[in-house]
C-alpha positions as a printed NumPy array, in Angstrom:
array([[ -0.073,  -0.004,   0.016],
       [  1.22 ,   3.494,  -0.935],
       [  1.231,   6.259,   1.768],
       [  1.111,   9.839,   0.813],
       [  2.404,  13.002,   2.433],
       [  2.086,  16.451,   0.983],
       [  5.022,  18.908,   0.894],
       [  6.14 ,  21.744,  -1.475],
       [  8.916,  22.898,  -3.663],
       [  9.617,  26.481,  -4.649],
       [  9.834,  28.091,  -8.024],
       [ 10.807,  31.651,  -7.327],
       [  8.364,  32.901,  -4.699],
       [  5.672,  30.533,  -6.084],
       [  4.885,  27.284,  -4.235],
       [  4.19 ,  24.005,  -6.057],
       [  2.788,  21.114,  -4.114],
       [  4.754,  17.878,  -4.147],
       [  3.189,  14.44 ,  -3.447],
       [  5.618,  12.272,  -1.432],
       [  4.585,   8.614,  -2.106],
       [  6.095,   5.918,   0.042],
       [  5.814,   2.224,  -0.63 ],
       [  7.298,  -0.725,   1.37 ],
       [  7.396,  -3.845,  -0.69 ],
       [  9.077,  -7.339,  -0.555],
       [ 12.551,  -7.567,  -1.903],
       [ 16.156,  -6.983,  -1.037],
       [ 16.651,  -4.209,   1.583],
       [ 16.963,  -0.817,  -0.165],
       [ 15.897,   2.718,   0.296],
       [ 15.565,   4.65 ,  -2.975],
       [ 14.279,   8.186,  -3.534],
       [ 13.101,   8.884,  -7.134],
       [ 11.535,  11.914,  -8.834],
       [ 14.261,  14.209, -10.022],
       [ 15.632,  14.792,  -6.555],
       [ 18.899,  16.859,  -6.083],
       [ 21.757,  15.786,  -3.879],
       [ 20.278,  17.171,  -0.726],
       [ 17.022,  15.366,  -1.224],
       [ 18.824,  12.141,  -2.232],
       [ 20.839,  12.314,   1.001],
       [ 17.734,  12.517,   3.071],
       [ 17.499,   8.678,   3.217],
       [ 20.502,   8.594,   5.443],
       [ 19.189,  11.331,   7.698],
       [ 15.828,   9.549,   7.953],
       [ 17.507,   6.239,   8.694],
       [ 19.658,   7.782,  11.483],
       [ 16.664,   9.712,  12.904],
       [ 14.473,   6.621,  13.108],
       [ 17.311,   4.746,  14.757],
       [ 17.67 ,   7.591,  17.37 ],
       [ 14.067,   7.197,  18.368],
       [ 14.259,   3.406,  18.731],
       [ 12.847,   2.394,  15.289],
       [ 14.499,   0.597,  12.368],
       [ 13.565,   0.402,   8.758],
       [ 12.118,  -3.001,   7.785],
       [ 14.313,  -5.424,   5.842],
       [ 12.31 ,  -4.675,   2.736],
       [ 12.475,  -2.389,  -0.301],
       [ 11.474,   1.194,   0.565],
       [ 10.668,   3.407,  -2.475],
       [  9.939,   7.133,  -2.161],
       [  8.592,   8.828,  -5.244],
       [  8.281,  12.665,  -5.46 ],
       [  5.597,  13.506,  -7.786],
       [  5.288,  15.138, -10.242],
       [  8.448,  13.397, -11.241],
       [  9.474,  16.051, -13.986],
       [  9.909,  18.85 , -11.484],
       [ 13.275,  19.356,  -9.864],
       [ 13.213,  18.854,  -6.082],
       [ 15.664,  20.814,  -4.082],
       [ 16.271,  21.345,  -0.374],
       [ 16.533,  19.521,   2.91 ],
       [ 12.867,  20.213,   3.811],
       [ 11.885,  16.875,   2.228],
       [ 13.388,  14.955,   5.205],
       [ 10.396,  15.22 ,   7.533],
       [  7.72 ,  14.403,   4.937],
       [  9.76 ,  11.373,   3.747],
       [ 10.213,  10.25 ,   7.393],
       [  6.481,  10.552,   8.14 ],
       [  5.604,   8.717,   4.995],
       [  7.938,   5.883,   5.994],
       [  6.571,   5.739,   9.518],
       [  2.929,   5.704,   8.217],
       [  3.817,   2.825,   5.777],
       [  5.344,   0.963,   8.731],
       [  2.035,   1.389,  10.689],
       [  3.507,   3.471,  13.516],
       [  0.55 ,   5.844,  13.299],
       [ -2.543,   6.2  ,  11.174],
       [ -1.805,   7.707,   7.749],
       [ -5.052,   9.687,   7.786],
       [ -3.552,  11.999,  10.396],
       [ -1.314,  13.444,   7.625],
       [ -4.007,  14.068,   5.025],
       [ -4.742,  17.611,   6.133],
       [ -1.225,  18.952,   6.439],
       [  1.708,  20.247,   4.404],
       [  4.988,  19.046,   5.848],
       [  8.388,  20.627,   5.874],
       [ 11.464,  20.046,   8.022],
       [ 15.048,  18.835,   8.053],
       [ 15.946,  16.01 ,  10.336],
       [ 19.076,  15.812,  12.408],
       [ 20.671,  12.474,  13.176],
       [ 19.336,  12.534,  16.712],
       [ 15.704,  12.974,  15.512],
       [ 15.429,  16.644,  16.182],
       [ 13.802,  18.797,  13.526],
       [ 15.932,  21.705,  12.165],
       [ 14.705,  24.958,  10.566],
       [ 14.337,  25.232,   6.899],
       [ 13.686,  28.033,   4.373],
       [ 10.308,  28.854,   2.876],
       [  7.939,  27.995,   5.617],
       [  5.999,  31.285,   5.431],
       [  5.029,  30.912,   1.682],
       [  4.317,  27.121,   2.312],
       [  1.958,  28.117,   5.157],
       [  0.158,  30.585,   3.033],
       [ -0.322,  27.878,   0.364],
       [ -1.618,  25.482,   3.074],
       [ -3.982,  28.098,   4.315],
       [ -5.278,  28.737,   0.827],
       [ -6.169,  25.039,   0.536],
       [ -7.718,  24.836,   3.992],
       [ -5.019,  22.653,   5.409],
       [ -2.588,  22.912,   8.309],
       [  1.221,  22.876,   8.305],
       [  3.744,  20.748,  10.143],
       [  7.147,  22.635,  10.365],
       [ 10.133,  22.87 ,  12.732],
       [  9.594,  24.556,  16.102],
       [ 12.116,  27.371,  15.021],
       [  9.844,  28.208,  12.153],
       [  6.518,  27.969,  13.975],
       [  6.164,  31.634,  14.677],
       [  6.79 ,  32.286,  10.996],
       [  3.999,  29.926,   9.913],
       [  1.273,  31.426,  12.037],
       [  1.529,  34.7  ,  10.062],
       [ -0.239,  32.819,   7.25 ],
       [ -3.569,  33.148,   8.989],
       [ -6.038,  30.942,  10.857],
       [ -4.568,  27.498,  10.067],
       [ -3.38 ,  24.685,  12.346],
       [  0.353,  24.832,  12.887],
       [  2.267,  21.922,  14.386],
       [  5.78 ,  22.9  ,  15.206],
       [  7.534,  20.091,  17.139],
       [ 11.143,  20.172,  18.41 ],
       [ 11.752,  16.606,  17.413],
       [ 10.243,  13.546,  15.826],
       [  9.147,  11.978,  19.079],
       [  7.078,  15.01 ,  20.072],
       [  5.318,  14.913,  16.756],
       [  4.612,  11.202,  16.884],
       [  3.201,  11.567,  20.487],
       [  0.886,  14.337,  19.234],
       [ -0.286,  12.108,  16.33 ],
       [ -0.995,   9.288,  18.816],
       [ -2.833,  11.643,  21.214],
       [ -0.258,  11.214,  24.014],
       [  0.616,  14.904,  24.139],
       [ -0.575,  18.117,  22.54 ],
       [  1.572,  20.542,  20.589],
       [  0.558,  24.129,  21.458],
       [  0.126,  26.654,  18.623],
       [  3.231,  28.933,  18.223],
       [  2.917,  32.617,  18.904],
       [  3.591,  35.194,  16.167],
       [  6.664,  37.212,  16.491],
       [  7.276,  40.644,  14.931],
       [ 10.489,  42.478,  14.482],
       [ 10.845,  45.819,  16.348],
       [  8.75 ,  48.447,  14.592],
       [ 11.131,  51.333,  15.403],
       [ 14.599,  49.955,  15.801],
       [ 17.478,  52.335,  16.457],
       [ 18.136,  54.153,  13.106],
       [ 20.996,  56.407,  12.001],
       [ 19.986,  60.023,  12.21 ],
       [ 20.273,  62.765,   9.654],
       [ 21.228,  65.106,  12.42 ],
       [ 24.697,  63.429,  12.32 ],
       [ 25.282,  64.819,   8.885],
       [ 26.685,  68.363,   8.903],
       [ 26.242,  70.52 ,   5.904],
       [ 25.073,  68.957,   2.652],
       [ 21.656,  70.627,   2.865],
       [ 21.046,  70.213,  -0.892],
       [ 21.808,  66.501,  -0.648],
       [ 19.47 ,  66.158,   2.333],
       [ 16.815,  67.85 ,   0.411],
       [ 17.187,  65.438,  -2.539],
       [ 17.161,  62.44 ,  -0.065],
       [ 13.842,  63.666,   1.363],
       [ 12.304,  63.983,  -2.141],
       [ 13.577,  60.479,  -3.035],
       [ 12.042,  59.124,   0.2  ],
       [  8.707,  60.889,  -0.29 ],
       [  8.168,  59.737,  -3.892],
       [ 10.08 ,  56.414,  -4.025],
       [ 12.539,  57.874,  -6.581],
       [ 15.889,  56.471,  -7.557],
       [ 18.788,  58.635,  -6.496],
       [ 22.328,  59.144,  -7.586],
       [ 24.921,  61.014,  -5.561],
       [ 28.134,  62.162,  -7.195],
       [ 30.913,  63.679,  -5.085],
       [ 34.53 ,  63.327,  -3.936],
       [ 35.585,  60.838,  -1.287],
       [ 34.552,  61.661,   2.24 ],
       [ 31.765,  64.013,   1.243],
       [ 29.145,  61.992,   3.079],
       [ 27.418,  60.046,   0.328],
       [ 27.412,  56.761,   2.235],
       [ 26.319,  58.413,   5.369],
       [ 23.354,  60.03 ,   3.67 ],
       [ 22.301,  56.728,   2.044],
       [ 22.546,  54.814,   5.346],
       [ 20.156,  57.316,   6.906],
       [ 17.456,  56.902,   4.226],
       [ 15.729,  54.033,   6.153],
       [ 15.211,  56.34 ,   9.073],
       [ 12.925,  58.623,   7.082],
       [ 10.935,  55.996,   5.204],
       [  7.589,  54.964,   6.438],
       [  7.194,  51.384,   7.81 ],
       [  5.894,  48.66 ,   5.515],
       [  2.204,  48.275,   4.914],
       [  0.833,  44.929,   6.178],
       [  0.624,  43.554,   2.6  ],
       [  4.094,  44.699,   1.878],
       [  5.502,  43.277,   5.113],
       [  4.052,  39.892,   4.142],
       [  5.612,  40.   ,   0.718],
       [  9.013,  41.026,   1.999],
       [  8.93 ,  38.424,   4.659],
       [  8.056,  35.663,   2.07 ],
       [ 11.095,  36.55 ,  -0.027],
       [ 13.415,  36.533,   3.037],
       [ 11.806,  33.254,   4.126],
       [ 12.681,  31.579,   0.81 ],
       [ 16.225,  32.953,   1.09 ],
       [ 16.393,  31.465,   4.576],
       [ 16.974,  34.961,   6.081],
       [ 13.841,  35.399,   8.15 ],
       [ 15.471,  35.473,  11.624],
       [ 13.459,  33.818,  14.36 ],
       [ 10.403,  33.788,  12.147],
       [  9.849,  37.489,  12.82 ],
       [  7.665,  39.395,  10.357],
       [  9.698,  42.19 ,   8.812],
       [  8.19 ,  45.748,   9.482],
       [ 11.114,  47.969,   8.349],
       [ 11.869,  48.502,   4.727],
       [ 14.933,  46.461,   3.684],
       [ 18.242,  48.267,   3.11 ],
       [ 20.661,  46.192,   1.042],
       [ 24.2  ,  47.422,   0.323],
       [ 26.064,  44.755,  -1.541],
       [ 29.888,  45.203,  -2.187],
       [ 30.803,  46.082,  -5.78 ],
       [ 32.593,  42.77 ,  -6.178],
       [ 29.268,  40.934,  -5.952],
       [ 28.556,  38.51 ,  -8.697],
       [ 25.658,  38.803, -11.231],
       [ 23.556,  35.938,  -9.665],
       [ 23.977,  37.44 ,  -6.137],
       [ 22.52 ,  40.746,  -7.392],
       [ 19.874,  39.578,  -9.808],
       [ 19.187,  36.141,  -8.437],
       [ 19.659,  32.627,  -9.62 ],
       [ 22.511,  30.302,  -8.975],
       [ 22.292,  26.516,  -8.781],
       [ 19.186,  26.587,  -6.544],
       [ 17.594,  29.843,  -7.93 ],
       [ 17.754,  32.008,  -4.804],
       [ 16.513,  35.619,  -4.639],
       [ 19.24 ,  38.262,  -5.369],
       [ 19.895,  41.517,  -3.713],
       [ 17.378,  43.359,  -5.908],
       [ 14.625,  40.976,  -4.615],
       [ 15.784,  41.087,  -1.021],
       [ 15.431,  44.874,  -1.349],
       [ 11.788,  44.524,  -2.54 ],
       [  9.726,  47.431,  -1.104],
       [ 12.987,  48.881,   0.279],
       [ 16.319,  50.371,  -0.741],
       [ 19.182,  48.922,  -2.775],
       [ 22.289,  51.01 ,  -2.131],
       [ 25.169,  50.646,  -4.675],
       [ 28.263,  52.324,  -3.431],
       [ 31.058,  52.987,  -5.932],
       [ 28.688,  52.488,  -8.762],
       [ 31.2  ,  52.346, -11.719],
       [ 33.097,  49.637,  -9.877],
       [ 30.24 ,  47.145, -10.411],
       [ 30.624,  45.018, -13.462],
       [ 28.975,  46.363, -16.597],
       [ 27.021,  43.116, -16.984],
       [ 25.663,  43.416, -13.513],
       [ 24.512,  47.006, -13.985],
       [ 23.011,  46.438, -17.432],
       [ 21.093,  43.393, -16.104],
       [ 19.309,  45.857, -13.746],
       [ 17.74 ,  47.864, -16.585],
       [ 14.677,  45.651, -17.002],
       [ 13.923,  45.166, -13.309],
       [ 14.109,  48.982, -12.708],
       [ 11.256,  49.257, -15.209],
       [  9.171,  46.103, -14.656],
       [  9.666,  45.817, -10.884],
       [ 10.369,  42.115, -11.288],
       [ 13.136,  39.859, -12.6  ],
       [ 12.845,  36.676, -14.633],
       [ 15.719,  34.299, -14.052],
       [ 16.1  ,  31.898, -16.967],
       [ 18.319,  28.914, -16.932],
       [ 18.393,  25.602, -18.793],
       [ 16.529,  23.768, -15.965],
       [ 14.263,  26.444, -14.66 ],
       [ 12.545,  29.795, -15.314],
       [ 11.549,  31.65 , -12.088],
       [ 10.303,  35.054, -11.41 ],
       [ 11.21 ,  37.187,  -8.365],
       [  9.601,  40.488,  -7.432],
       [ 12.079,  43.395,  -7.492],
       [ 10.205,  46.618,  -6.606],
       [ 13.241,  48.435,  -5.062],
       [ 14.376,  52.008,  -4.768],
       [ 17.834,  52.387,  -6.201],
       [ 20.253,  54.663,  -4.415],
       [ 23.733,  54.912,  -5.826],
       [ 26.913,  56.748,  -5.044],
       [ 30.086,  57.399,  -7.085],
       [ 33.093,  59.578,  -7.324],
       [ 33.27 ,  62.014, -10.24 ],
       [ 36.413,  60.227, -11.512],
       [ 38.703,  57.464, -10.315],
       [ 40.815,  59.678,  -8.069],
       [ 37.701,  61.536,  -6.925],
       [ 39.306,  65.06 ,  -6.865],
       [ 38.672,  66.402, -10.366],
       [ 37.354,  69.627,  -8.88 ],
       [ 40.524,  70.219,  -6.824],
       [ 43.446,  71.081,  -9.137],
       [ 45.932,  70.524,  -6.273],
       [ 44.776,  66.987,  -5.757],
       [ 43.534,  65.886,  -9.191],
       [ 45.398,  63.24 , -11.109],
       [ 47.335,  63.935, -14.302],
       [ 44.583,  62.672, -16.491],
       [ 41.95 ,  65.303, -15.434],
       [ 39.537,  66.197, -16.792],
       [ 39.536,  63.429, -19.376],
       [ 39.419,  60.784, -16.683],
       [ 35.889,  62.017, -15.786],
       [ 34.397,  60.979, -19.022],
       [ 36.359,  57.706, -19.043],
       [ 35.265,  56.832, -15.499],
       [ 31.559,  57.81 , -15.844],
       [ 31.293,  56.135, -19.243],
       [ 31.388,  52.781, -17.436],
       [ 27.684,  53.478, -16.696],
       [ 25.563,  53.389, -19.747],
       [ 23.091,  56.071, -20.715],
       [ 20.046,  53.957, -20.114],
       [ 21.079,  53.347, -16.44 ],
       [ 21.585,  57.051, -15.866],
       [ 18.228,  57.773, -17.517],
       [ 16.402,  55.382, -15.158],
       [ 17.618,  57.409, -12.114],
       [ 15.163,  60.172, -11.259],
       [ 17.411,  62.41 ,  -9.121],
       [ 21.027,  63.191,  -9.742],
       [ 22.692,  65.285,  -7.077],
       [ 26.127,  66.716,  -6.579],
       [ 27.609,  66.156,  -3.048],
       [ 30.586,  68.534,  -2.778],
       [ 33.266,  68.138,  -0.099],
       [ 32.281,  69.25 ,   3.363],
       [ 34.183,  72.314,   4.518],
       [ 36.079,  72.19 ,   7.838],
       [ 34.017,  75.19 ,   9.031],
       [ 30.827,  73.143,   8.68 ],
       [ 32.299,  70.275,  10.705],
       [ 32.913,  72.609,  13.537],
       [ 29.251,  73.691,  13.722],
       [ 26.86 ,  72.114,  16.237],
       [ 24.617,  69.249,  15.072],
       [ 21.631,  70.32 ,  12.92 ],
       [ 18.38 ,  70.859,  14.8  ],
       [ 16.362,  68.92 ,  12.192],
       [ 16.553,  65.193,  12.887],
       [ 15.288,  62.161,  10.809],
       [ 12.098,  62.22 ,  12.849],
       [ 11.12 ,  65.667,  11.478],
       [ 11.976,  64.697,   7.907],
       [ 10.042,  61.422,   8.257],
       [  7.   ,  63.288,   9.378],
       [  6.99 ,  65.345,   6.144],
       [  7.738,  62.18 ,   4.071],
       [  4.749,  60.415,   5.703],
       [  2.388,  63.38 ,   4.975],
       [  3.556,  63.389,   1.317],
       [  2.957,  59.661,   0.992],
       [ -0.502,  59.993,   2.599],
       [ -1.34 ,  62.589,  -0.128],
       [ -0.124,  60.243,  -2.86 ],
       [ -2.065,  57.257,  -1.382],
       [ -5.276,  59.343,  -1.203],
       [ -4.847,  60.456,  -4.782],
       [ -4.11 ,  57.033,  -6.19 ],
       [ -7.073,  55.579,  -4.283],
       [ -9.389,  57.849,  -6.246],
       [ -7.746,  56.929,  -9.547],
       [ -6.921,  53.222,  -8.951],
       [ -9.115,  51.816,  -6.23 ],
       [ -7.219,  48.481,  -6.283],
       [ -4.385,  50.071,  -4.402],
       [ -1.63 ,  48.953,  -6.775],
       [  0.053,  52.418,  -6.809],
       [  1.493,  53.839,  -3.627],
       [  4.105,  56.483,  -4.69 ],
       [  4.691,  58.879,  -7.471],
       [  7.528,  56.755,  -8.814],
       [  4.907,  54.061,  -9.684],
       [  2.762,  56.315, -11.827],
       [  3.089,  55.872, -15.665],
       [  1.019,  56.633, -18.83 ],
       [ -2.417,  58.078, -18.334],
       [ -2.176,  57.942, -14.548],
       [  0.94 ,  60.205, -14.636],
       [ -0.884,  62.668, -16.791],
       [ -3.776,  62.67 , -14.378],
       [ -1.819,  63.302, -11.239],
       [  0.638,  65.835, -12.867],
       [ -1.32 ,  68.196, -15.047],
       [  0.552,  71.369, -15.949],
       [ -0.674,  74.869, -16.832],
       [  0.272,  76.073, -20.292],
       [  3.143,  78.284, -19.106],
       [  4.678,  75.471, -17.028],
       [  4.146,  72.989, -19.742],
       [  5.997,  75.247, -22.209],
       [  8.842,  75.657, -19.777],
       [  9.219,  71.913, -19.309],
       [  9.089,  71.188, -23.027],
       [ 11.785,  73.883, -23.83 ],
       [ 14.014,  72.585, -21.03 ],
       [ 13.611,  69.01 , -22.07 ],
       [ 14.702,  69.985, -25.648],
       [ 17.711,  71.921, -24.416],
       [ 18.707,  69.181, -22.032],
       [ 17.96 ,  66.469, -24.626],
       [ 15.872,  64.487, -22.214],
       [ 14.45 ,  61.178, -23.466],
       [ 10.776,  60.49 , -23.106],
       [ 11.583,  58.455, -19.982],
       [ 13.585,  61.42 , -18.564],
       [ 10.7  ,  63.803, -19.294],
       [  8.253,  61.696, -17.414],
       [ 10.703,  61.278, -14.526],
       [ 10.95 ,  64.99 , -14.232],
       [  7.13 ,  65.105, -13.966],
       [  7.168,  62.505, -11.269],
       [  9.723,  64.31 ,  -9.241],
       [  7.876,  67.62 ,  -9.618],
       [  4.743,  65.92 ,  -8.39 ],
       [  6.582,  64.75 ,  -5.348],
       [  8.087,  68.199,  -4.645],
       [  4.522,  69.64 ,  -4.837],
       [  3.283,  67.006,  -2.399],
       [  5.995,  67.863,   0.067],
       [  4.939,  71.504,  -0.162],
       [  1.34 ,  70.491,   0.283],
       [  0.301,  71.911,  -3.068],
       [ -2.599,  70.476,  -4.984],
       [ -1.101,  71.353,  -8.404],
       [  2.402,  71.561,  -9.87 ],
       [  3.646,  75.046, -10.442],
       [  6.836,  76.461, -12.134],
       [  9.011,  76.325,  -9.041],
       [  8.388,  72.596,  -8.631],
       [  9.27 ,  71.859, -12.244],
       [ 12.427,  73.964, -12.097],
       [ 13.669,  72.155,  -9.023],
       [ 12.833,  68.832, -10.608],
       [ 14.746,  69.852, -13.74 ],
       [ 17.764,  70.666, -11.58 ],
       [ 18.054,  67.128, -10.58 ],
       [ 18.581,  65.969, -14.151],
       [ 21.785,  67.876, -14.881],
       [ 24.375,  65.169, -14.177],
       [ 24.35 ,  62.69 , -16.917],
       [ 26.788,  60.149, -18.36 ],
       [ 29.867,  62.05 , -19.469],
       [ 29.126,  65.123, -17.346],
       [ 30.634,  65.873, -13.95 ],
       [ 31.278,  68.44 , -11.321],
       [ 33.999,  69.961, -13.509],
       [ 32.075,  69.813, -16.772]])
């Protein structure tokens, strides 16, 4: 007789149910796992054998066959251990197989029979809830699973505790949900002296969800400013928090099963590989752009990233998702992130200081910045110069305006955007001005004839692309929102145009 246990495999952030079929039949003693299993799944037979021995059970001297259906889908990960073990135990008659019919099962087995944490419990629990079933998962992941809703969650520490629950000898209590701190300690903008123009650009970027590029010499405070952006961003909406937590769960980065409340801030080193940024690899894991979903991706020393890596970000910046295509799989990861980048004007960084500039200045500026293609520059809404801080500014007392003051203005601007989009798009798909496009952008950013003429003439002189023109409109709409203005006027457009001056081939010295 064949015993069945349900588990899942992951294709990007999507969950596909897998039917674990176990049969014990006469024949020479053997334990085979079939169904396109990778090495980690194939090794589960040894972990299952050792775990059963640890609790005082032994496999029968018969042929044990485990089939993972559908057989043409690649099975990856150690979370197949527990469903395979339970299927074997049910086939051995240790407990009634009917007990497992209403659960999805995930978990890795240790050799002593304890159940170790695995990745992807949250999306698996959501899939179980959608099909009106419960979930069996490791105790370390129980608080993660309960965020999926009102479903039964069994989170045992070890195999013995689970078997005792199945036999009615003890009761496993439902885990309690755990949430990360809503307002953890954040770096404060009050720590940054000077750079008022850059702080203004950072506030606009935060209010509208715009991409931002800072160009300036070494030590001017670009990284300091970027690191303080999370402190002025609003917390995640409930639906956003669930999406972000699902991605981190699949990546195995949801610490303690805590639901993430703060927007992610990812700052990979410029030596990072293409799969680590975009996603993929042997087991198709989310990359940095997906881990930054609904948050910020900070790329310091932008020209030092490989050209292939930067160019691969062009499509995700537009579509807000990334399709990873390989020979064996095609998976899609969400990638709705806010790009914040920083770079020196040239390799030495001192082209504006004749006493410190290298011998190749100013030609080195164009050579250095040409590493970044025009389309990448064009996808960045706000370009800002960050000059060196004067020693006199460093001697001044800390600014009176803290991140809390700026965050309040950002929150008010986002409330205005949310209310506006709610009238236009009741589904709530749009939350910030950076999301607006096409007819919706024209509805939220109408211009009077004089302002329209100014924008058209400026766009012609600056040779803005259609994308650049629309990004100026989005930034102008955000500036108006920060000012509490219902309509965009000339001053808002002029300021927005000022953030489009630094382009590929131009610099502080140009």
